[in-house]
C-alpha positions in Angstrom: -24.8 -10.9 21.6 -24.9 -14.4 22.8 -23.5 -15.7 19.5 -20.5 -13.4 19.7 -18.9 -14.9 22.8 -16.3 -17.0 21.0 -16.3 -16.0 17.3 -13.2 -15.6 15.1 -13.4 -14.2 11.5 -10.2 -13.9 9.4 -9.2 -13.4 5.8 -5.8 -14.7 4.8 -3.9 -17.1 2.5 -3.6 -20.8 3.0 0.0 -21.6 4.1 0.0 -25.3 2.9 -2.3 -27.8 1.4 -4.8 -29.3 3.9 -3.6 -32.2 6.0 -6.4 -34.8 6.1 -6.9 -37.5 8.7 -9.6 -40.1 8.6 -10.8 -41.8 11.8 -12.6 -45.2 12.3 -16.1 -44.2 11.7 -15.3 -42.3 8.4 -14.9 -39.2 10.5 -12.6 -36.8 8.7 -10.4 -34.0 10.0 -8.6 -31.3 8.0 -5.8 -29.3 9.5 -4.9 -26.0 7.8 -2.7 -23.0 8.4 -3.7 -19.5 7.5 -1.4 -16.5 7.1 -3.0 -13.1 7.8 -0.9 -10.1 6.6 -1.1 -6.7 8.2 1.0 -3.6 8.1 1.9 -0.7 10.3 4.2 2.3 10.4 7.2 2.0 12.7 8.6 4.9 14.8 10.6 6.1 11.7 7.4 6.2 9.6 8.4 3.2 7.5 5.8 0.5 6.6 6.4 -2.8 8.3 4.8 -6.1 7.3 3.4 -8.3 10.0 2.2 -11.8 9.3 0.3 -13.8 11.9 -0.2 -17.6 11.5 -3.3 -19.4 12.7 -3.9 -23.1 13.0 -7.3 -24.1 11.7 -9.3 -27.3 12.1 -12.3 -28.5 10.0 -14.4 -31.6 10.6 -16.7 -33.7 8.5 -18.3 -31.8 5.5 -15.9 -28.9 5.9 -13.0 -31.3 5.9 -14.3 -32.8 2.7 -14.6 -29.4 1.2 -11.1 -28.5 2.2 -9.7 -31.7 0.8 -11.4 -31.3 -2.6 -11.1 -27.6 -3.1 -8.3 -25.9 -1.2 -4.6 -25.6 -2.1 -1.7 -23.6 -0.8 -1.8 -19.9 -1.5 -5.5 -19.5 -2.0 -7.2 -16.6 -0.3 -9.9 -17.6 2.2 -12.4 -16.0 4.6 -13.1 -18.2 7.6 -15.3 -18.1 10.6 -15.0 -20.3 13.7 -14.4 -20.5 17.4 -11.1 -20.4 19.3 -10.2 -23.5 21.2 -7.2 -24.1 23.5 -5.9 -27.7 23.8 -3.5 -28.7 26.5 -1.2 -31.7 26.3 2.0 -33.1 27.8 4.9 -33.5 25.3 7.5 -36.3 25.2 9.7 -34.3 27.6 6.8 -34.2 30.1 6.3 -30.5 29.5 2.8 -29.2 29.6 1.9 -27.3 26.3 -1.1 -25.4 25.1 -2.0 -25.1 21.5 -4.7 -22.6 20.1 -6.7 -23.6 17.1 -9.7 -22.2 15.3 -12.4 -24.8 14.8 -14.1 -23.8 11.6 -17.8 -23.2 11.0 -17.5 -21.7 7.5 -14.9 -21.4 4.7 -15.3 -19.0 1.8 -12.9 -19.3 -1.0 -12.0 -15.8 -2.2 -9.3 -16.4 -4.9 -10.1 -17.7 -8.3 -6.8 -19.5 -8.4 -6.9 -22.7 -10.5 -6.7 -25.8 -8.4 -4.3 -28.7 -9.3 -7.1 -30.9 -7.9 -9.4 -29.9 -10.8 -7.1 -31.7 -13.2 -7.2 -35.0 -11.3 
């Protein structure tokens, strides 16, 4: 169970096209958002939709893959680890952001990519 200490697996839809950043040594970062839909019955027995949004981060080869193959709306399965980053904003308020640092991306939808035509 050692490998299960910090493991996140989700299936959802990409909320926007990946945002790509390139750093000095050709190190690449892709930032993505994933919408995971779930449903439940409320007290009156009616179905309610619940969408949770997750911030994803991919580095290097996974960032290349995201840049070349992923577009908004596609269904993905992802695996990664949860990371909390703390920073101080412009108003000097301490903030914490949770991100999933990706280890794997599996494209589930067969949606045509606009990137294929380029």
